[in-house]
Each structure stands twice: as C-alpha cells, then as structure tokens.
N, C-alpha and C positions, 0 to 999 in steps of 0.2 A: 504494500500500500504506500503510495507516494504522498509526501506532505503537500498540502495545497500551497500555492504561491500566495502570499499575503496581498491583499488588494493595494493598488497604488494609492498613495495619500491624495486627498482633495484639499485645496486651499480653504482656509477658514473664510467665511463670508464677510462682506462689508457690513451687512445687517443694519440698515438705517433705523430699524425699530428697536434696537438694543437699548438696555438701560444706559443712560447718558449723563455724565457729570464731569465738569472740568475743574472744579476747585474744592477746597475744604478737606483735602487729604493731608494729614499730618506727616505721614511717612510713605515711602514707596510701597511698603507691604499693605497699607490701607488701600492704596490705589489698585494693587493687584487683587486683593480680596474682593473689591467691588467689581473689577473687570471680569473676575471669575464667574460672575453670575450671568454672563451673556455668552453668545456663540462665537465671538471674535477671538483672534489669537495671532500667533506668529507662524510664518511660513518660511522655510529655509530652502534655498535653491542651490543646485550644484554648479560645477564649472561649465556644463553644457546647457544650462538654463532649465534643467529638470527639477521638479519639486522633490526634495529628498526627505523632508519632514514637515509636518504641520501639527501644531499644538494649540488647542484652545487655551484661553487663560485659566480656565478651570483645571485643565490637564497640567499646565505649567505649575500652578500652585501645588497640586498634589505631588508632582515629581520633585519640586523644590523642597517641600516640607520633608519628604522621605530622605532626600539627600542631606538636608540639614542635620537630621539625627545621625547620619553616618559620619558627617564631618566632626560632630561633637564626640562620637564614639572613637574617632581616630586620635582624640586627645587635644583638639583645638579648643581654645578658651575664648570667652567673650572679648570682642574687639581685636583679636589677633588679625594681622594682615595676611591675606592669602593671594598669592600670585596666580592669575589665570591666563593662560595663553588664549588670546581672543580670536580663535577661529570662528568663522560664521557657521556655527553648527549647534546642535541641540545640547551637547555637553557643556559648552561655554554658557549658553543662555540659562540652562537649568542651574549650573553651579553658581552663577552670579546671584540668582534669586535665592538659592539655598543659603548662601552666605548671609543674605538679608534676614532670613528666618532664624538663622543660628546666631545672629548678632555678631557675625564676623565681618571684616572689612575687605572686600575684594579689590585687587589691584590689577586691572587688565594689562596684559603684556603684548607687545607686537609680535608678529610672525617674522621669521627670518627674511631679510631682503632677498629679492630674486637672484641677485648676483653676489650676495654676501656668503662668507664662509662660516664654518663652525666656530672658529676662534673668536671672530668679531661678534657673533651673536651671543655666545656664552658670556663674553665680557660685558656686553650691553645688558643682558638680562641679569647678570650677577650684580651690576651696579644698581639696577632698579630694585632688585630684591633687598640689597643692602640698605638702600635709601628708605625703603618701606619697612625695614626690620621684619621682613616676612617670616612667618612660622612655617609656611608650606607653599608649594607651587605645584600646579596641576596643568597637564597639557596632553596632546595626543601621543600615542605609543611611539610613533616614528621619531619623536623628539626627546624621548625619555633620557637617553644618555647625555644629551646636551643640558637638559634641565637638572639632572642629578649633579652634573659638574658645576653648574651655576649655583645651585642650592648649597652645595658644599662650601663654595667660596664665600657665600653670603651668610652662612650659618643658619639656613632654613632647615628644620629637622625633617620635613616630609617633602618628597618629590615623587610624583607618580601620575596615574590616570584616575579620574574620579570613579571610573568603573571598578577600580580595585580597592575602593574604600571598604572598610569592614561593614558587614551587615549589622543593622541595628533596629530594634523595635521602636515604634512611634513613641515620642516623648513630648511632654508639655513644653512648648517653646515660648519663651518670654518675648513679648512683642517689643520691637525696637522703639526707642523714644525719638521725638522730633530732633533733638540736638545730638543724637548718636551719629557717629561717622557712617556714611553710606558707601563711599568708595574712595580710593586714591587714584587720581588720574594723572598719568605722566603726559605732559603736553608734548614732549619730544624725548626720544632716547638718544639724541645725538650729542649730548653734552657729557663732559667727563664726570660731572657730579649732578646727576638728574635729580630734580625736585618734584615730588609728587603733590599735586593739589588735593587737599583733604576736603571733600564736599560732604556736608551733613544732609540728612533727610530733609530738614527744614529748608535749606538752600535749594535743593533739587526741586522740591514741590513748589517753592515760590517761583522759581524760574519756569517750571513746566506750566504753572497756572498763568503766568504773564504771557508766555509764548503762545499757548493754545487758545486762551481767551482773547487777548488783545492784539497779538501779532498775527497769528494764523487764522484766528476766528473759526476754529474747528467746528464742524457740524457732524451730525450722525452719518452723513453720506460720505465722509472722507475716508481715504485709505492711503497709508504711507508705504513708499517703496524706496529702497536704498541699496547702493553697492559700496557705501563708505565703510572703512575698517572700524570694527567695534572696539579697538584700542584707542581710537581718537575720539575727542569729545563730540564732534558733530555726528559721528556714527553711533556711538554708545548712547549719548543723551538725546540727540536729536531724532534718532530713528530706532531706538529700542525703548528707552525709559519714558520719553515724552508721549509718544503715540500710545503706549500702554496706559499712561495716566489719563488718556482721553478715550480709552477702550477701543481704539482703532485696530483693525487688522493691519498687520505689517508684513510686507514681502521683502525678504533680505536675500541678496545674492552676494557671493564672495567678491572681494575687490579684484582678485585674480581673474575671475570670469569677465568682469567689465573690461579689464586691461586687454584681455585677449579678444573679446568680442563686444565692443562697446554698445552695439545695437541691441544686444540682449536686454539691456536696461529699458530701452524704449519698447521692445516687444512685450516685456513684462508689464510696463505701464499700460500698454494698449490692451493686453489680454485680460488683466485683472482690474482694469478701471481705476488705476492709481490717480490720485488727485494732488498729493503732496510729495515732492521729492526735491532734494538739494544736491548741488555739485559745485566744486570749484570751477573756475572758468575753463580749465583744461578738459574737464569731462564733456562739456558742451562742444568744445572744439574738436575732440576726438570723434564724436558722433557726426558732426557736420562734415568731417573729412571722409567718413566711411559710408554715408548713406544719405537719403533724402526722404521727403514725405510721400514719394511714390511707392515706397516699400509696401508689398502686398499686405492688405488687411490692417495696416498701421493706423490707429486712431488715438490722437492725442488731444482732442478737443476738451476732454474732461479735466485735463491737467491745469488746475487753477493756481497752484503755488509752485513755481519753478524757482526754487531758492538759489541764491548766489552767495556763497560764503566760503571761508577757509583760505582766501587769498585776495589780492587786490583785483577788483573786477575790471576786466578788459572789454571795451565796447566791441571790438572787431569780432572775436569769436562768438559772442552772444548774438550779435546781429546776424552773423552768418548762420547760426543754428536756427534762429527764428525764420529766416528766409528759406532755408533748406527744408524745414519741416512744416511750413505753413500749409502745404497741400494735405497733410495729415491732421489738420485742425489746430496745430499749435499756434498760440497767440503770444506775441511779444509782451502783451500786457500781463501775462502770467508771471513774468520775472519779478522776484522780490529780493532786493539787496538787504543784507543783514550785517550787523556788527556785534562781535562778542569775543569771548575767550574762555578757556578752561577755568581760569581763576574766578570767573563770574558764572560758573556752572556751564553755560553755553552762550545764549544770546542776550544782548542788552537792548538792541534796537532792531526794528524791522520797518522797511519802507511800507507805505500804505498799499493795501491789496488792490489789484486791478489797474494800477498806474503804470506798471512796467518800470524800466530803468530810466532815471533822470540824471544826466551828467552835467556838471558845471564845467564849462570850457574856460580853463584858467591860464592866465599869462604866467608861464613857468619862470621867465626871467625875473619878474617882480617877486614871485613867491620865493625864489632862491635868494633874492637880495634881502628882504625884510619880513617875509612871511605873510605879507598882505595878499588878499585874494581879490583880483580884479579880472574882468572878462578879457580873454585873449583870443587871438586867431592866428592862423598860419602855422609855420613849422615849430614855433616855440609855445604853442598852446597844447594843453592836454586835458582830457576829460576825467574828472573825479566823480564817482557815483555817490548820490545821496542815499544814506542808509536808514533814514527815518528817525523819529524822536525816541528818547529814552523810555523804557517801559514804565507804566504806572508804579508808584511806590519806590522808584529808584531815582537817583540824581546823577547828572553828568556835568562836568565843568571842563573847560579848556583853559590851561594856565601857561604863563610864560616861564622863563628860566628862574625868575625870582619867586615863583609860586603865586603870583597874582592872576586872578581870572581875567581873561582877555575878551574883548567884544566879538560879536559875530564877524565872520570873514577875516579872521586873523588866525594863522596856524600856531598851534601850541601843543602842549602835552595833554593827553586825555586822562582825566581822573573820573572815577565812578564810585557810587556808594549805594548800598541797598541790600535787601534780604537774600539776594542770589549769590553773594560773594562767598568765596571759600572761607573756611575757618583759618587755614594756615597752609604753608608748605610743610608737609608732614615732617616732624622731627628736625626742622631747620629754622630755628628762631631768628637767626640773623637775616636769612633770605626773606622771611616773612616780614620782619620789621622794615626791611629796605623798600617794600612796596605797599604795605598796609599800615596806615596810620592808626594811632590810638582812637581817633574819632571815626574810624571806619571807612576812610577814603582809600581806594586802590589806585596806585599809579600803574596804568596799563602798559606803559612803555611805548604806546602808540602816539603818533602825531596826527593832527587833524584840525578841522575847524567846524564851527556851527554856521548854518545858514537856514533861516526860517525855522529855527528850532530843531533841525535835523543835523545829525553828525555826518561829517564827510571825512573818512580816514584818508591820510595821505602817505602813510608808511610807518615803519618802525623807527623809533628814535635811534636805536643802536646801529641801524643800517645807514643813517644819514652820512653823507660824505661832505666834508668841508674842504673846499678847494679855492684858494685865493680869495677868501672872504665870502664865498658863495656856498649856500646849502644845496647840494646836488642830490636829487633822489635817485638811488641806484636803479629802480625799476624803469625810470625814464630812459636811461642809457640802454638797459637790456631790451626794452620793447622797441626802441628805435633800431638797434642792430638787427633784431630778429625780423622786423617788418621790412627793412630796407636792403638787407644783404640777402641776395637770392638763395644762397645755399643754406641759410639758417632757418630753424623752426622754433616754435614756442618752447621755452625751457632750455635753449641751447647756450644761454649767456648768463654769467654771474659777474656783477660789478661790485667792487669794494675798494677801500683805501688802505694803504699800509704806510708805516713810518719808515723812511729811508734816509740816508745821509743828506740828501738834497731837500728833505722835507716830506710832506704828505704826497704820496704817489697814487694815482688812480690805476688799479689793476683790473683788467677785464678778461675773464676766462671764457673761452669759446670752445664748444664741443665740435671736433672735426671728424668727419666720416671718411675722409680720403687720406691715403698715405702718400699721394703724389706730392713731391716737394713744391712744384710750381703752383698747384692748386692751394696748398697750405699757405704759401707765401702770399698769394693773392687774397686769401681769406683774411689774413692778418692786416694787410694793407687796406682792404675794403672796410673792415670794421673800424680801424683807426680813422680813416678818412670820413666816414659818415658821422662818427661821434665828434670829430673836429668841426665838420660843417654844421651839424645840427645843434650841438651843445657848446661848442667853443672850448672843448677840453682835449688835453693830450693824454692818451691812454697807453699804458703798457699792455699790449694784447698778447695773451699767452694761449696757445692751443692745448686742449686736453682731449683725452679719448672719448669716444662715443659712450653716452650714458655714465660718464665719470663724475658729473656734478652731483653732489649729495642732495638728498631730499629729506624733508621732515616726515613724520608719520602720516600727515594728511596729503602728501604728494607735492608740497610746496618746496621751492628751492630754499636750501639752507645756506644763506650767504655766510653766516658765522662759521659753519663747518668748512665751507669752501675756502674761506680765508685762512682758517687754521691748517687745512691740508696744504694750501699753497705755501704758507710760511714754513711748514715742516719739510717741504721739498717732495711731497708725495706725488705731485703731478709730473715731476720729471720722469717718472717711470712710465708715464703714458705716451711719451714721445716715441715715434717710430724710429727704428734703427736707420 
C-alpha cells in the first residue's frame, strides 16, 4: 500500500470579512492572538515561485506556542537573546513567534552573501552573536557547522536546528509585557562592531499602528507581498510583523528568487491580488529591464501602495517601471515614498496615498554652498523626493551644526522623537548615548530639509564629502556617472573622500566588466571627464571587479565599507593581470 501524496498547500485568503482591528494591541502576541481568530495567514514561496507552505495565524500561534515550550525545555531563560538565521521559511517564522511566547528575544541573522565564503560569514555572525550576548543560535542543517563555529567564538551555548529541540509538554506561558524586549535588529552586518537595535513590544505596536492606520490606511481588502530579506527591518517589520498586526494575509518569496527572476514578484502580485508591496529603487529597475505590462495575464491595477524605501529614491527607474507596466494596470500614483530607520522600528513618515512621487528640483550648486534649497534647472539640478509628514504622536526637527532648529528649505541634520524609537543599542551604552538624548530625541545621522511640513532626505551625514568648501553629495556623483557613461549600470559606482598628503581627495570606485586595457583606460577617462564637466570636481577613479562593491543587508551600496576596503588595499586584488 503506497502512502498518499499530501495535497498541495493553498494560499490563505485575503478575506475582507475577517475580524479587523488596527490598534490597541499592547504586544505582538496580543496582535497574533487576535489575528488567530480569522482565516488569514502567511504564505511562503520557493525559488521557482511555488507555494511551499501556508499557515493561518491560528496555525502559526499553535506551532509557536508548542515550540516555545521546547525552547524553554532546552534551558533558555526569560529575555535570553536567540540568534535566528532569517531564511524565508516556516522554521524562521515559527521560531520568531515562539521566542515571543517564551519571552525570549530573537535576533534575526543574515544569510551568507552569494559570493561570500565560510570564513567571512562565520566572522560576521560571530560578531553579531557576541554583540547580542546570545545564548543560542538556530538555522538550517546545511549551515550547522558554520553556526557551531560562530556560536563557539561568541560563547553561545546552543547551536542547532529548531527541529532538534527537545520534546516538551505544553506549559503555562507568561505573557510578555509592553516594555519587554521584542527583538534585536542589526541594521547592517558590515561593521567591525555591529550594534543591535533593541525594539520593545510597545515601540513595535506604536509604529505598526501609525503605519497601518495613518500611513497605509489599511483596509480589510488589503494583502501584503514581499521579497525583502527578513533580517532587514523593512522585510521583518514591514512585511511580517506589521501586516500580521492588521490581520492581513502575507505572501513572502525569498530574496534569492527575486534576484534570479524579478518578474516572479509581479506574477505573485497579479495572481494573489496583492495591494501593498515595497522595494528599493533597484527592485523596480530590475523589473523594468526584464519585462513589461504585456506579460500574459499580468494584472497590477489593484496595487494601491507601491512603496519606495530603503535607499535614496531615483526618478528614472521608477518612471521607467510605471511606463513599462502601465499596460498591466499599474499607476504611477500608487508610488508612496517613505522615510524611516531601524532605530525608529521602521517608518517615520509616508507620503500621502494616491499622489505618486513628488520631486523638488533643487539647485545643487546652492545646496552645496550653504544648504539653502532653491529651485534649479539644467545639469546642476537634481530631484529630491518628498516623503510626507511625521506620523501622529511623533516629532521631527531639522537642526544645524550648533543644534538649533532651522527653517523650512534649509538642509540640516534630522532629529526625531516619539513612541516608535528603540530602547537602546543593545549592550552598548556609549553608542546609545551618542545618538539618543536624555529627553528622547534621536539623531538619525541623516541630512534633509522640510518643505510644506514634509521631510525630504538628502543623504547620510557621514557620507557627505567636503571639497574646497563645498558639501558634495556622493550619490550625485554616482548617479551622474552611471547615467552618462555608456558602459555603467545602476550600482556600479561608489564615491567617497579620503585624507591624503595633499588634503581631502575624492575617490570614485567603478565596477569594470572588461579586462581589455584600452576599454578600462577609456572607462577611467570617461568617468573623470563627466564628473569634471558636470560637478567641477577632480576625481581619482579606480576600477574594481564586477560585483566587488559591498552592499548592506537591504541591497544598498555601503560606501563606508567600500572606503574601508579601498584604504586596506583590498581592491588591488581585483585588478586584472
């Protein structure tokens, strides 16, 4: 007698008639307990776009409670930190919520980089586990030797698979409190001394309520879809925890599936009727290059929130996407620009719905001179996107170097305050006090200006380049080279400054795909010439290998790591013989 093949899973429904509530939850567990009363849930897809698992929120709660008992039986104690390799699979999702029921604090960990080796990954994970003072780490079987090595280096006593946890009978689980830690979020694993953002249940629920009620204006008809990594705040909070808090069904596909086949994202949006999804600019750009709205059966007219976040918003790629997929019903008015960071749980502002992207065309020459924002045109003008007003219950100020609040249309450093902010960088009092004041103001490290009450980010303060008395924005140089030098693509250029004997020097790293000496020499010359002509700067242009420029966990260029690698001489190894 042969065993019957189990039926293929079916995705959980959107279920407009479900029990619906957006606020009043003190903890994430309260939100899950409420969502468990309806038919919605989480759907996990594989690398080819196939549905691999579907769990209603009721099933998720039951599985998480059972695993919580097993975690406690393994010897873990209240508020222990637990590293979880954040694969887009049921093990990670269930384990994350099991930690909540057991009053443990999960710390999502990144997957190995596609071209990274064992040594670099073990070192990276070891630093994160050490920073979190983790008692345990769990991940897939294929990574166990790596995790065991990292755990040993970090002093974590347990390393294994959640499937290997000891059996345990059901136990009475003490409910978490609003001010309990909910998770530790590493904003990036690229630093030597990673700092984990400690987010409480209260901060998470404050941010989720503000985003779903006032930003996204979620309705019972909404469905969330994402390919973003679950170890990054936009993936974890924006497309796992927040949709759950609004009882939405969620469709999650691995980031690797999107990178290989970007149009799977749009196919899933169309097939399942997704209404809310976010991406950095490069995600829209990849789709626009691979397909268009004539794709058979593609329907995107229901997509009402096409969020833009995680990087500086670029007009070109988003305009191209809207034009390419207009035939499938996509409207540029669905774009919603947002501003936020892991230190504030996730989002702090969202542009008004249904408006699309609004760009200020700014005179860059004047902005570089004194930070004043005036309208510009021509080659020295650039569009900066308006990201909406601060959420209700929160405050935002733009301050100058002396700490004084500046008027609208003046660039300064962005400070925020409100219930969504982190408690601390876990275990790092000095780092916390450097950015979080005693009266609750967070120095975001971002530059920007206000206009009509909306924040307009212009870049990271630490990335700003000072050349001959001018404040030069590195993304301006990068985008100019990528758009005007024929052989370059988005993400091929990194600009930063270094101190040399002759003073501050502008260095521009350029990814080269050719080993031909003449082609490489022409590329160096062309980049230097266009930056000289467009920005009046002299650049030391250095070629690096294809895919050599480092990225953060969200896929953004890491200028700080590129600069560190350059100074260490690492890129010299990229040069062809």
